[in-house]
C-alpha positions in Angstrom: 0.4 -17.1 45.7 -2.5 -15.2 47.3 -5.9 -15.5 45.7 -9.4 -14.4 46.6 -12.7 -15.9 45.5 -15.3 -14.0 43.5 -18.6 -13.0 45.0 -21.4 -13.2 42.4 -23.1 -10.1 44.0 -20.1 -7.7 43.6 -21.4 -4.8 41.6 -18.1 -4.0 39.9 -18.0 -7.3 38.1 -15.8 -10.4 38.4 -12.7 -8.6 39.7 -10.8 -8.3 36.4 -8.6 -5.3 35.6 -11.3 -3.0 34.1 -10.2 -0.3 31.6 -6.7 -1.8 30.8 -7.0 -2.1 27.0 -8.0 0.4 24.3 -8.8 -0.3 20.7 -5.2 -0.8 19.7 -4.4 -3.2 22.5 -7.6 -5.2 21.8 -6.8 -5.4 18.1 -3.2 -6.5 18.7 -4.3 -9.3 21.0 -6.9 -10.4 18.4 -4.3 -10.5 15.7 -1.8 -12.3 17.8 -4.3 -15.0 18.7 -4.6 -16.0 15.1 -0.8 -16.5 14.8 -0.8 -15.0 11.3 2.7 -16.1 10.2 2.3 -19.7 11.5 -1.3 -19.9 10.1 0.0 -19.1 6.7 2.9 -21.5 6.9 0.5 -24.3 8.0 -2.2 -23.6 5.5 -1.1 -21.9 2.3 0.5 -25.0 0.7 -2.5 -27.2 1.4 -5.0 -24.6 0.1 -3.0 -24.4 -3.2 -3.0 -28.2 -3.4 -6.8 -28.1 -3.1 -7.7 -25.3 -5.5 -4.5 -24.2 -7.3 -4.6 -20.7 -8.6 -7.9 -20.0 -6.8 -6.2 -19.8 -3.4 -6.7 -16.0 -3.1 -10.4 -16.2 -3.7 -10.6 -19.1 -1.3 -9.2 -16.9 1.5 -11.7 -14.2 0.6 -14.7 -16.6 0.6 -13.6 -18.1 4.0 -13.5 -14.6 5.3 -17.2 -14.0 4.7 -18.6 -16.3 7.5 -15.9 -14.9 9.9 -17.0 -11.4 9.1 -20.7 -12.3 9.6 -20.0 -14.0 12.9 -17.9 -10.9 13.9 -21.0 -8.8 13.5 -22.8 -11.3 15.8 -20.1 -10.9 18.4 -20.2 -7.2 18.1 -24.0 -7.0 18.7 -24.1 -9.5 21.5 -21.1 -7.8 23.2 -22.8 -4.4 23.0 -25.8 -5.9 24.9 -23.9 -8.3 27.1 -20.2 -7.4 27.5 -19.3 -10.6 29.5 -16.0 -12.4 29.3 -17.8 -15.7 29.0 -18.8 -14.7 25.4 -20.3 -17.8 23.7 -21.1 -19.4 27.0 -22.9 -16.4 28.4 -24.7 -15.5 25.2 -25.7 -19.1 24.4 -27.1 -19.4 27.9 -29.1 -16.2 27.7 -30.4 -17.1 24.3 -31.0 -20.9 24.5 -30.6 -21.9 28.2 -27.9 -23.5 30.3 -27.3 -26.7 28.3 -26.5 -25.0 25.0 -24.5 -22.3 26.8 -22.4 -24.8 28.7 -21.5 -26.7 25.6 -20.6 -23.4 23.8 -18.2 -22.7 26.6 -16.8 -26.2 26.3 -16.2 -25.7 22.6 -14.1 -22.7 23.3 -12.1 -24.6 25.9 -11.5 -27.7 23.7 -10.3 -25.5 20.8 -7.9 -23.7 23.1 -6.5 -26.8 24.7 -5.8 -28.6 21.4 -4.3 -25.6 19.6 -2.0 -24.9 22.6 -0.4 -28.3 22.2 0.1 -27.6 18.5 1.6 -24.2 19.1 3.9 -25.5 21.7 5.2 -28.2 19.3 5.7 -25.6 16.5 7.5 -23.2 18.9 9.8 -26.0 20.0 10.6 -27.3 16.5 11.4 -23.8 15.2 13.4 -22.9 18.2 15.7 -25.8 17.7 15.6 -25.3 13.9 17.0 -21.9 14.5 19.8 -23.4 16.7 20.5 -26.0 14.0 21.0 -23.3 11.5 23.5 -21.5 13.8 25.6 -24.3 15.3 25.0 -27.5 13.4 27.6 -29.0 11.1 26.7 -31.2 8.2 27.2 -34.5 10.1 25.2 -33.5 13.2 21.7 -34.8 13.9 19.0 -32.2 13.7 18.0 -31.0 17.2 14.6 -30.1 15.8 14.1 -33.8 15.1 14.7 -34.7 18.7 11.2 -35.4 20.0 11.9 -35.3 23.8 13.9 -32.1 23.4 11.2 -30.4 21.3 8.5 -31.6 23.7 10.3 -30.3 26.8 10.9 -27.0 25.0 7.2 -26.7 24.1 6.2 -27.3 27.7 8.6 -24.5 28.8 7.0 -22.1 26.3 3.5 -23.0 27.7 4.7 -22.5 31.2 6.3 -19.1 30.3 3.2 -17.8 28.5 1.0 -19.1 31.3 3.0 -17.0 33.7 2.7 -14.0 31.5 -1.1 -14.5 31.3 -1.3 -15.0 35.1 0.9 -12.0 35.7 -1.5 -9.5 34.1 -3.1 -8.4 30.8 -0.9 -5.2 30.8 2.4 -7.1 30.6 0.8 -9.5 28.1 -0.3 -6.7 25.8 3.1 -5.0 25.9 4.8 -8.3 25.0 2.3 -8.9 22.2 3.0 -5.5 20.7 6.6 -6.5 20.3 5.9 -10.1 19.1 3.2 -8.9 16.6 5.5 -6.2 15.2 8.2 -8.9 14.6 5.7 -11.0 12.7 4.5 -8.2 10.4 8.1 -7.0 9.8 8.9 -10.6 8.7 5.8 -10.8 6.5 6.7 -7.4 4.9 10.3 -8.6 4.2 8.8 -11.7 2.6 6.4 -9.8 0.4 9.0 -7.2 -0.7 11.7 -9.8 -1.4 9.2 -12.1 -3.3 8.0 -9.2 -5.5 11.5 -7.9 -6.0 12.7 -11.2 -7.3 9.6 -11.6 -9.5 10.2 -8.2 -11.2 14.0 -8.7 -11.6 13.4 -12.2 -13.1 15.3 -14.2 -10.4 12.3 -15.9 -8.9 12.3 -19.7 -9.4 9.0 -19.7 -11.2 7.9 -16.1 -11.9 4.1 -16.1 -12.4 2.4 -12.9 -13.4 -0.5 -11.7 -11.4 -3.9 -12.7 -12.9 -7.3 -11.4 -11.9 -8.7 -14.9 -12.6 -7.2 -15.8 -9.2 -10.2 -14.0 -7.7 -12.8 -15.6 -9.9 -15.2 -17.5 -7.5 -16.6 -19.5 -10.4 -13.3 -21.0 -11.5 -13.2 -23.7 -8.9 -13.1 -27.0 -10.8 -14.0 -29.5 -8.0 -16.6 -29.0 -5.2 -14.6 -31.2 -2.9 -11.4 -29.2 -3.4 -13.3 -26.0 -2.9 -14.8 -27.1 0.4 -11.5 -28.4 1.6 -9.8 -25.1 0.9 -12.6 -23.1 2.6 -12.3 -25.3 5.7 -8.6 -24.9 5.8 -8.9 -21.1 5.3 -11.4 -20.9 8.2 -8.7 -22.2 10.5 -6.3 -19.3 9.8 -8.9 -16.7 10.7 -9.8 -18.3 14.0 -8.7 -16.5 17.1 -9.9 -13.0 16.5 -12.6 -13.4 19.1 -10.0 -13.3 21.9 -10.5 -9.5 22.0 -14.1 -10.1 22.9 -13.1 -12.4 25.8 -11.1 -9.5 27.2 -14.1 -7.2 27.1 -14.3 -6.7 30.8 -10.7 -5.5 30.8 -11.3 -3.1 27.9 -12.0 0.6 28.2 -15.6 1.0 27.0 -16.4 -2.8 27.0 -19.5 -2.4 25.0 -18.0 -0.7 21.9 -14.2 -1.3 21.7 -14.1 -5.2 21.7 -16.6 -5.4 18.8 -14.7 -2.8 16.8 -11.5 -4.6 17.5 -12.9 -7.9 16.3 -14.1 -6.4 13.0 -10.8 -4.5 12.5 -8.8 -7.7 13.2 -10.7 -9.8 10.6 -10.2 -7.1 7.9 -6.5 -6.8 8.7 -6.2 -10.6 8.5 -7.9 -10.7 5.1 -5.5 -8.2 3.7 -2.5 -10.0 5.2 -3.4 -13.4 4.0 -4.4 -12.4 0.5 -1.4 -10.2 0.1 1.1 -12.8 1.2 -0.6 -15.5 -1.0 -0.4 -13.4 -4.1 3.3 -12.6 -3.5 4.1 -16.3 -2.9 2.3 -17.3 -6.1 4.1 -14.7 -8.1 7.5 -15.8 -6.7 7.2 -19.6 -6.5 4.5 -20.4 -9.0 2.1 -23.3 -8.7 4.4 -26.1 -9.9 4.6 -29.5 -8.2 8.4 -29.6 -8.1 11.1 -27.6 -6.4 9.8 -24.6 -4.5 6.5 -24.6 -6.3 3.4 -24.1 -4.1 1.9 -27.2 -5.7 4.8 -29.4 -4.4 3.3 -31.7 -1.7 6.7 -32.0 0.0 6.5 -28.2 0.8 2.8 -28.1 1.8 3.2 -28.3 5.5 5.9 -25.6 5.7 6.3 -23.4 2.6 8.5 -20.8 4.4 11.2 -23.4 5.2 11.3 -24.6 1.6 11.9 -21.2 0.1 13.7 -19.2 2.9 17.3 -19.7 1.6 16.5 -19.1 -2.0 14.4 -16.0 -1.2 16.4 -14.4 1.6 19.8 -16.2 1.4 21.7 -15.6 4.7 18.7 -13.8 6.1 16.5 -16.9 5.8 16.6 -17.2 9.6 14.2 -14.2 9.7 11.3 -16.5 8.5 12.2 -19.2 11.1 12.2 -16.6 13.9 8.9 -15.2 12.6 7.2 -18.6 12.7 8.6 -19.4 16.2 7.5 -15.9 17.5 4.1 -16.4 15.9 3.6 -19.7 17.8 4.8 -18.4 21.1 2.7 -15.2 20.8 -0.4 -17.2 20.0 0.3 -19.6 22.9 -0.1 -16.7 25.4 -3.2 -15.2 23.7 -4.9 -18.6 23.4 -4.8 -19.0 27.2 -6.6 -15.7 27.7 -10.1 -16.5 26.3 -10.3 -20.0 27.8 -9.2 -18.8 31.3 -11.8 -16.0 31.2 -14.5 -18.3 29.8 -14.1 -20.7 32.7 -14.0 -17.8 35.1 -17.3 -16.6 33.8 -18.7 -20.1 33.9 -17.7 -20.5 37.5 -19.1 -17.0 38.4 -22.5 -18.1 37.2 -22.1 -21.5 38.9 -21.6 -23.5 35.7 -18.2 -24.7 37.1 -16.7 -25.2 40.6 -16.2 -22.0 42.5 -12.5 -22.3 42.4 -12.4 -21.4 38.7 -13.8 -18.0 39.6 -10.7 -17.1 41.6 -9.1 -13.8 40.6 -5.7 -12.7 41.8 -6.1 -9.7 44.1 -3.1 -7.8 42.7 -2.9 -8.8 39.1 -6.7 -9.0 38.5 -6.4 -12.1 36.3 -8.3 -15.4 36.6 -5.4 -17.0 38.4 -6.7 -20.5 39.0 -8.3 -20.8 35.5 -5.1 -19.6 33.9 -2.9 -22.1 35.8 -5.3 -24.9 35.1 -5.3 -24.1 31.4 -1.5 -24.2 31.2 -1.3 -27.5 33.1 -4.0 -29.2 31.1 -2.5 -28.1 27.8 1.0 -29.3 28.9 -0.4 -32.7 30.0 -2.4 -33.1 26.8 0.7 -32.2 24.7 3.0 -34.6 26.5 0.4 -37.3 26.6 -0.4 -37.1 22.9 3.3 -37.0 22.0 3.9 -40.1 24.0 0.9 -42.0 22.5 1.5 -40.9 18.9 2.5 -37.8 17.1 0.0 -38.8 14.5 -2.8 -38.7 17.0 -1.7 -35.2 18.0 -1.8 -34.1 14.4 -5.2 -35.6 14.0 -6.5 -33.7 17.0 -5.3 -30.5 15.3 -7.1 -31.4 12.1 -10.3 -31.9 14.2 -10.1 -28.3 15.4 -12.4 -27.1 12.7 -15.3 -29.0 14.4 -14.9 -27.2 17.7 -14.4 -23.8 16.0 -17.5 -24.1 13.7 -19.4 -25.5 16.7 -19.0 -22.5 19.0 -19.0 -19.8 16.3 -22.2 -21.3 15.0 -23.8 -21.2 18.4 -22.8 -17.5 18.7 -24.5 -16.7 15.4 -27.7 -18.4 16.2 -27.7 -16.9 19.7 -27.5 -13.4 18.2 -30.6 -14.0 16.1 -32.6 -15.5 19.0 -31.5 -13.1 21.7 -32.5 -10.1 19.6 -35.6 -11.8 18.1 -38.0 -9.2 19.3 -36.2 -6.3 17.6 -34.9 -7.9 14.4 -37.3 -6.1 12.1 -37.5 -2.7 13.9 -34.8 -1.1 11.8 -32.7 -1.8 8.7 -29.6 -2.0 10.9 -31.1 -4.6 13.1 -32.2 -6.6 10.2 -28.8 -6.9 8.7 -26.5 -6.9 11.8 -28.6 -8.8 14.3 -30.5 -11.2 11.9 -29.4 -11.7 8.3 -25.6 -11.6 8.6 -25.3 -13.6 11.8 -27.8 -16.2 10.5 -25.9 -16.6 7.3 -22.6 -16.9 9.1 -24.1 -19.5 11.5 -25.6 -21.5 8.6 -22.3 -21.5 6.7 -20.4 -22.7 9.8 -23.1 -25.4 10.4 -22.5 -26.6 6.9 -18.7 -26.5 7.5 -19.2 -28.6 10.7 -21.4 -31.2 9.0 -19.1 -31.4 5.9 -16.0 -31.6 8.0 -17.5 -34.4 10.1 -18.5 -36.4 7.0 -15.0 -36.0 5.6 -13.3 -36.9 8.8 -15.4 -40.1 9.1 -13.2 -41.6 6.4 -10.5 -43.8 7.9 -8.0 -42.4 5.4 -8.5 -38.8 6.6 -5.6 -37.6 8.6 -2.6 -39.4 10.0 -3.7 -41.8 12.7 -5.9 -44.3 10.8 -8.9 -45.0 13.0 -11.0 -47.6 14.9 -14.0 -49.6 13.8 -13.8 -48.2 10.3 -14.1 -44.6 11.6 -11.3 -42.0 11.1 -9.4 -41.0 14.1 -9.8 -37.4 13.3 -13.6 -37.8 13.5 -13.3 -39.8 16.8 -11.1 -37.1 18.4 -13.2 -34.1 17.2 -16.6 -35.5 18.0 -15.3 -37.4 21.0 -14.0 -34.2 22.5 -17.4 -32.5 22.2 -19.1 -35.6 23.5 -16.7 -35.6 26.5 -18.0 -32.2 27.3 -21.6 -33.5 27.4 -20.4 -36.1 29.9 -18.7 -33.4 32.1 -21.8 -31.3 31.9 -24.0 -34.1 33.2 -21.6 -34.9 35.9 -21.6 -31.2 37.1 -25.4 -31.2 36.9 -25.6 -33.6 39.9 -23.5 -31.4 42.2 -25.7 -29.2 44.5 -23.8 -26.0 43.6 -24.7 -26.5 39.9 -28.5 -26.4 40.5 -28.9 -22.5 40.3 -27.2 -22.6 36.9 -29.1 -25.5 35.4 -32.4 -24.2 36.8 -31.8 -20.9 35.1 -31.4 -18.9 38.3 -27.8 -17.7 38.3 -27.8 -16.9 34.6 -30.8 -16.2 32.3 -31.9 -13.6 29.8 -32.6 -11.0 32.5 -29.5 -11.5 34.6 -27.5 -8.2 34.8 -24.0 -8.4 33.4 -21.3 -8.5 36.0 -19.2 -5.7 34.5 -18.9 -2.0 35.1 -21.1 -0.1 32.6 -19.8 3.5 32.7 -16.6 4.1 30.6 -15.9 7.1 32.8 -15.3 4.7 35.7 -12.1 3.6 34.0 -9.1 5.7 34.9 -6.4 4.2 32.8 -5.6 2.7 29.5 -2.1 1.7 28.7 -2.5 2.1 24.9 -4.5 5.2 24.3 -7.9 4.6 25.8 -10.9 5.3 23.6 -8.7 6.1 20.6 
């Protein structure tokens, strides 16, 4: 493989494939990154257990901070369309230390979720095979841990290759994979409503507007738990911002795609939740959404009763969702580390861009290798520890989203009150979003401190989920200080290679972009 290093002084930017994505492509990648089918499977049951019939309004309320932070992303991207996103904006607003940790938060979240997605993809792949070839006496292939783990690593390797090969081929694949997910969700909604109206649903439950009553929550603890769970299923839309340097009109399209992605997700999640509640009801037995036995995989519990011989469609949809998100999760982390290296916040090697494919080749390969090693290592140590690391994801997500919201307010501080638009989009909404996520971070950390939180127990009376989540962020502090002592790091930590006045390393004129594989500025 031939690679070429980045020169910080290159006027055309960091060497990525400028002008490759239009609004549709950016939105598709943002949606794929959230893994909508898998996110619903992993979250819906637990949200219902926490708040019962108020699940729809829980998804709506959790959408609010995501929307507010999306405005922060849009405004910052318009001013500084850099693929480092939170790292770059945090550094420009607050200096190198905060910016570096913001970039680390993105990397931690990506690494942990990749392990989870690989595991899910492996489990559902073999569950599909079980459904086709298994007889009643055969052991389930999906329960074979070494087989599932090896399959997950293969999926990570395949999606790493796609990401390394180029954003164009990745976007074409994502168009297909996302279409499969939404077709499956449409089949689910139509089938669920059909069985509700013909009376054949297991527990037909008429729609009730009280499901959207924000004052009907009965327990504060359950409300907070549901909101934190719902925050997770929206996470990932910011991938389209990390691809801003490869987008046609990088100042406008990524921000629009982010807002469009969050709105589409809101409609998707609320619509599927309502259909599921009308079909299965909220009971705690059988296929009811309140049945704890079904909480971690609602689709598997109802697929046969809902779709009969076509139940495999839902299995395929979850598998495709996990595989799809595996590829799109690699993208923002690889580009974040590319940006960090370009500004001397990481070793120069991470700034390597493939001369032909225009992708961050070294960063992409490192991301795939690290995620595979982490996944295999956690599986060998304990699957419970792996599950706890996934539960701790909310800390990293709230951490770097919060930094982005505060960075928006501080970066634009001299113009916040010069117009009504600036007051709302650069000050009030980003600040409210950041404050909400700060509370989510603190409340999550408090809850995770409990040794009974999660699956792995804990040490010294502290829950393992807390130790993993806070420990991962603390490990970033250690790495940051280690890099600080290298001579090449001095320009960054002294505020020379990246500061408020540093020009962005991307082309500025949309007319410079001669191609867009999905419709350009449309």
